C-alpha positions as CSV (number, residue, x, y, z in Angstrom):
1,M,69.2,166.2,-76.3
2,L,68.5,169.8,-75.1
3,D,67.1,170.8,-78.5
4,Q,64.4,168.2,-78.3
5,I,63.7,169.1,-74.6
6,C,63.5,172.7,-75.5
7,E,61.3,172.1,-78.4
8,A,58.8,170.0,-76.3
9,A,58.8,172.6,-73.5
10,F,58.2,175.5,-75.9
11,A,55.0,174.1,-77.4
12,S,52.7,175.8,-74.9
13,A,54.5,179.2,-75.4
14,A,54.2,178.9,-79.2
15,E,50.5,178.3,-78.9
16,A,50.1,181.4,-76.7
17,V,51.8,183.4,-79.4
18,A,49.8,181.8,-82.1
19,S,46.5,182.6,-80.3
20,G,47.5,186.2,-79.8
21,R,47.7,186.1,-76.0
22,I,51.3,187.4,-76.1
23,P,53.2,188.9,-79.0
24,G,56.4,187.0,-78.7
25,A,58.3,184.4,-76.6
26,T,61.8,183.0,-76.2
27,L,62.7,179.8,-74.2
28,G,66.3,179.3,-73.4
29,V,67.6,176.2,-71.6
30,V,71.2,175.5,-70.3
31,S,72.7,172.5,-68.4
32,V,75.6,172.7,-65.9
33,D,78.0,171.4,-68.6
34,G,77.3,174.5,-70.8
35,Q,75.0,172.9,-73.3
36,S,72.2,175.2,-74.4
37,A,69.2,175.4,-76.6
38,V,66.8,178.3,-77.6
39,R,63.4,178.4,-79.2
40,L,61.4,181.5,-80.1
41,A,58.3,182.6,-81.9
42,G,56.3,185.8,-82.7
43,S,57.1,189.5,-82.6
44,A,59.4,191.8,-80.8
45,A,56.8,194.5,-81.5
46,I,53.4,194.7,-83.1
47,R,52.8,198.5,-82.6
48,P,53.4,200.9,-84.2
49,E,55.0,198.5,-86.7
50,H,55.5,194.7,-86.7
51,E,59.1,193.6,-85.9
52,A,59.9,189.9,-85.9
53,L,61.5,188.5,-82.7
54,T,65.1,187.2,-83.1
55,R,67.6,185.6,-80.6
56,D,69.5,188.9,-80.6
57,H,66.7,190.9,-79.1
58,W,67.1,192.5,-75.7
59,F,64.2,192.0,-73.2
60,D,63.4,194.4,-70.3
61,L,64.0,191.9,-67.5
62,A,62.0,193.9,-64.9
63,S,62.3,192.2,-61.5
64,V,64.6,189.6,-62.7
65,S,67.1,192.4,-62.3
66,K,66.8,191.7,-58.6
67,V,68.5,188.4,-58.8
68,I,70.8,188.6,-61.8
69,A,72.2,191.9,-60.8
70,T,71.3,193.4,-57.3
71,T,71.4,190.0,-55.3
72,A,74.6,188.8,-57.0
73,M,76.2,192.2,-56.4
74,I,75.3,192.2,-52.7
75,L,76.5,188.6,-52.1
76,Q,79.8,189.4,-54.0
77,L,80.3,192.4,-51.8
78,A,79.6,190.4,-48.7
79,E,82.1,187.7,-50.0
80,Q,84.7,190.5,-50.3
81,G,84.1,191.6,-46.7
82,R,82.7,195.0,-47.8
83,L,79.3,194.4,-46.2
84,D,77.9,192.1,-43.6
85,L,74.5,190.7,-44.5
86,D,73.4,190.8,-40.9
87,R,74.4,194.4,-40.2
88,P,72.1,197.3,-40.8
89,L,71.9,199.2,-44.1
90,T,73.1,202.3,-42.3
91,D,76.6,200.8,-42.5
92,A,76.4,201.8,-46.2
93,I,73.7,204.6,-45.9
94,P,74.3,206.5,-42.7
95,D,71.9,209.2,-43.8
96,L,68.9,206.7,-44.0
97,R,66.2,208.5,-42.0
98,Q,68.8,210.9,-40.7
99,Y,66.3,213.1,-39.0
100,D,65.1,210.4,-36.6
101,V,68.2,208.4,-35.9
102,A,66.9,207.3,-32.5
103,N,63.6,205.9,-33.4
104,A,63.4,205.2,-37.2
105,A,62.8,201.5,-37.8
106,E,64.3,201.9,-41.2
107,R,67.7,202.4,-39.6
108,K,67.5,198.9,-38.1
109,L,66.8,197.0,-41.4
110,T,69.7,194.7,-42.4
111,F,70.9,193.7,-45.8
112,R,69.4,190.2,-45.3
113,D,66.0,191.8,-44.3
114,C,65.8,193.4,-47.5
115,L,67.2,190.6,-49.7
116,A,64.6,188.1,-48.2
117,H,61.7,190.6,-48.3
118,R,61.3,190.2,-44.4
119,S,61.1,194.0,-43.8
120,F,58.0,195.9,-42.9
121,L,58.2,198.1,-46.0
122,P,55.3,198.4,-48.5
123,A,55.2,196.3,-51.7
124,V,55.3,199.4,-54.0
125,E,54.9,203.1,-54.0
126,P,54.3,205.4,-56.9
127,I,57.7,207.3,-56.4
128,Y,57.6,208.6,-59.9
129,T,54.6,210.7,-59.0
130,Y,56.5,212.8,-56.6
131,G,58.8,214.6,-59.1
132,E,61.2,214.2,-62.1
133,D,64.6,214.6,-60.5
134,P,66.3,211.3,-59.8
135,T,68.6,212.7,-57.1
136,R,65.7,214.3,-55.3
137,L,63.6,211.1,-55.6
138,R,66.5,209.0,-54.2
139,A,66.6,211.5,-51.2
140,F,62.9,211.1,-50.9
141,V,63.3,207.2,-50.7
142,L,65.8,207.6,-47.9
143,Q,64.1,210.2,-45.8
144,R,60.4,209.0,-46.2
145,E,58.7,207.4,-43.1
146,W,57.4,204.4,-44.8
147,R,54.1,202.9,-43.7
148,H,54.6,199.7,-41.8
149,G,53.0,196.4,-42.4
150,P,53.6,192.6,-42.5
151,P,56.6,191.3,-44.7
152,V,55.7,191.4,-48.3
153,Y,57.6,191.2,-51.7
154,S,58.8,194.8,-51.8
155,D,60.4,196.9,-54.5
156,I,61.4,199.4,-51.8
157,N,63.7,196.7,-50.2
158,F,65.7,196.4,-53.4
159,I,65.7,200.2,-54.2
160,L,67.5,200.6,-50.9
161,L,69.9,197.7,-51.7
162,G,70.6,199.3,-55.0
163,I,71.6,202.7,-53.3
164,A,73.6,200.8,-50.7
165,I,75.7,199.2,-53.6
166,E,76.3,202.6,-55.2
167,R,77.4,203.9,-51.8
168,I,79.8,201.1,-51.1
169,T,81.3,200.9,-54.6
170,G,81.3,204.7,-55.3
171,A,79.8,204.0,-58.8
172,P,76.4,203.6,-60.4
173,L,74.9,200.1,-60.8
174,S,75.5,200.3,-64.6
175,A,79.3,200.4,-63.9
176,W,79.2,196.7,-62.4
177,P,80.5,194.1,-64.8
178,L,77.6,191.9,-65.9
179,G,78.8,189.8,-68.7
180,D,77.8,189.6,-72.3
181,G,74.2,190.0,-73.1
182,L,73.4,191.8,-69.8
183,S,73.2,195.6,-69.6
184,Y,71.3,198.5,-68.0
185,G,69.4,200.4,-70.6
186,P,69.3,201.5,-73.3
187,P,70.5,198.1,-74.5
188,P,73.3,197.9,-77.1
189,G,71.1,196.1,-79.6
190,P,67.6,195.5,-80.9
191,A,65.0,195.8,-78.1
192,V,61.7,194.2,-77.5
193,S,58.8,196.6,-77.1
194,T,56.8,196.8,-73.9
195,E,53.9,198.9,-72.9
196,A,52.2,202.0,-74.4
197,C,52.9,203.9,-71.2
198,S,50.2,206.4,-70.2
199,W,52.7,208.4,-68.1
200,R,55.3,208.8,-70.8
201,G,52.8,208.9,-73.6
202,R,54.6,206.5,-75.9
203,I,55.3,202.8,-76.5
204,L,58.4,201.9,-74.6
205,K,61.3,200.2,-76.6
206,G,64.8,200.1,-75.1
207,E,63.9,202.2,-72.1
208,V,62.9,200.7,-68.7
209,H,59.3,199.8,-68.4
210,D,59.1,200.1,-64.6
211,E,58.0,203.8,-63.9
212,N,59.8,204.1,-60.6
213,A,63.1,202.7,-62.1
214,A,62.7,205.3,-65.0
215,A,62.2,208.2,-62.5
216,L,65.1,207.1,-60.3
217,G,67.5,207.2,-63.3
218,G,66.9,204.0,-65.1
219,A,69.3,201.6,-63.2
220,T,68.1,200.8,-59.8
221,G,68.1,197.8,-57.4
222,H,64.7,196.5,-58.3
223,A,64.5,196.9,-62.1
224,G,66.3,198.4,-65.2
225,L,68.3,195.5,-66.4
226,F,68.0,194.3,-70.0
227,G,69.2,190.9,-71.4
228,T,69.3,188.7,-74.4
229,V,68.4,185.0,-73.9
230,D,72.0,184.1,-74.2
231,G,73.0,186.7,-71.5
232,V,70.4,185.3,-69.1
233,L,71.5,181.7,-69.9
234,G,75.2,182.7,-69.3
235,F,74.3,184.0,-65.8
236,A,72.2,180.9,-65.1
237,K,75.2,178.7,-66.1
238,S,77.4,180.7,-63.7
239,M,74.9,179.9,-60.9
240,L,74.8,176.2,-61.8
241,D,78.6,175.7,-61.9
242,G,79.3,178.0,-58.9
243,S,81.6,180.3,-60.8
244,I,79.8,183.6,-59.9
245,L,79.6,183.0,-56.1
246,S,81.5,181.1,-53.4
247,P,79.8,178.0,-52.0
248,A,78.8,179.9,-48.9
249,M,77.3,182.8,-50.8
250,L,75.6,180.5,-53.3
251,A,73.9,178.7,-50.3
252,Q,72.4,182.0,-49.3
253,T,70.3,181.9,-52.5
254,R,69.1,178.4,-51.8
255,T,68.4,178.7,-48.1
256,A,64.9,179.8,-46.9
257,Q,64.8,183.0,-44.9
258,L,61.2,183.6,-44.6
259,G,58.6,181.2,-46.0
260,H,59.8,180.3,-49.5
261,R,62.0,183.3,-49.9
262,T,65.8,183.0,-49.8
263,C,68.3,185.9,-50.2
264,G,66.9,187.4,-53.3
265,W,65.3,184.3,-54.8
266,E,62.1,182.1,-54.3
267,R,62.6,178.4,-53.5
268,A,60.3,176.0,-55.2
269,F,56.8,175.6,-53.5
270,A,53.5,174.1,-54.5
271,G,51.9,176.2,-57.2
272,W,54.7,178.5,-57.9
273,S,55.9,179.8,-61.2
274,G,58.4,177.2,-62.1
275,G,55.9,174.4,-61.9
276,D,55.4,171.5,-59.6
277,A,57.8,168.9,-61.3
278,C,61.1,170.6,-60.5
279,S,63.2,169.5,-57.6
280,A,63.0,171.1,-54.1
281,E,66.4,172.6,-54.9
282,T,65.2,174.9,-57.5
283,I,65.1,178.6,-57.3
284,G,63.5,181.2,-59.5
285,H,62.3,184.7,-60.1
286,T,59.8,186.4,-62.4
287,G,59.5,189.9,-63.9
288,F,56.4,192.0,-64.5
289,T,57.1,192.5,-68.2
290,G,56.7,188.7,-68.7
291,T,60.2,187.4,-68.0
292,G,61.4,184.6,-65.7
293,L,64.4,182.5,-64.7
294,W,64.5,179.2,-62.8
295,I,67.5,177.1,-61.8
296,D,67.2,173.3,-60.8
297,F,70.4,172.5,-58.9
298,D,69.5,168.8,-58.4
299,R,69.1,168.3,-62.1
300,G,72.0,170.8,-63.1
301,L,69.4,172.6,-65.4
302,A,68.2,176.1,-65.8
303,W,65.6,177.8,-68.1
304,T,64.5,181.3,-68.9
305,L,61.2,182.2,-70.3
306,L,61.2,185.7,-71.8
307,T,58.0,187.3,-73.2
308,N,56.7,190.7,-74.0
309,R,53.3,190.0,-72.4
310,V,52.7,193.7,-71.6
311,H,53.0,194.8,-75.2
312,P,51.1,196.8,-76.0
313,T,49.3,196.9,-72.6
314,R,49.5,195.3,-69.2
315,H,45.6,195.4,-69.1
316,A,45.0,192.2,-71.0
317,D,44.8,188.6,-70.1
318,S,48.2,187.1,-71.4
319,G,47.8,183.9,-69.5
320,I,51.4,184.3,-68.3
321,F,50.6,183.0,-64.8
322,I,49.5,179.7,-66.3
323,L,52.1,179.6,-69.0
324,R,55.1,179.8,-66.8
325,P,54.5,176.6,-64.7
326,T,53.2,174.8,-67.8
327,V,56.5,175.4,-69.5
328,G,58.4,174.4,-66.4
329,D,56.6,171.2,-66.0
330,A,56.8,170.2,-69.8
331,L,60.7,171.0,-69.5
332,I,61.2,168.8,-66.6
333,A,59.1,166.0,-68.0
334,A,61.2,166.0,-71.2
335,W,64.4,166.3,-69.3
336,D,63.5,163.3,-67.0
337,A,62.3,161.2,-70.0
338,A,65.5,161.9,-71.8
339,S,67.8,161.2,-68.8
């Protein structure tokens, strides 16, 4: 059944590839009982040479790293009693804004504040423009007095969470066991190309696309994870069947903390990336490179749409913001019709 459902849902992605809006796309679907299906089309690279996309290719997951890796790590550490979601980050990073311990607002931020993007931190900052030494740049992140604003989706939140994980575990993020088909770069297999990067002066392939993640050492809390379609589906299955997190911690990913944001994820809302046909008990997350993962707990169904929409440039209309919900709606329609 899933093969036909996947085929129907993939039609719009196949058309986007055929029309040249995106070089390549892979759609993977998995159910709670472990059945899965995959469809793909197009190219892993079109420059400098053409390379056909295969099921074995590794995608730069970009901000999907935030949920597959960082959020899962934080919630597992909380389950083990090694951190308290409602305690300040300074439990793990005592030197955060260490020159202003009495007044620095950053020192009051909790793990939950950062997970749910309910801090005052800015959305993004060109950290990579401040130097080339990852150790020095991490110190810069910790000691900078960040400009304050209303809560927004912020990479800085997750960069801090990544540093906290490293402090608690005493190891880099890349040491955390992630499962087959998931790895911080460079990936151990054929990689999908992303952008012709003006900063690095080359087309990126097998190295992290996000400039700040690259400058901070490649494996950070907000980006840097690579995955195959089967690796992403394996993680999604572990969320559906509850094998990766306890019920209490899994509930944190499904419970709204601020607006439509949960701990790490987004809950379904009108007009979101997963489409309007999924259940209210659906969570998801997207990545800048053209990736995304959505999990419908009511239906016991998850899907990932992986594209290289930034290859060879982000400065083109790939149609990804329309494609994602279109695929989601078609998938749910086919699933419901077959059920």
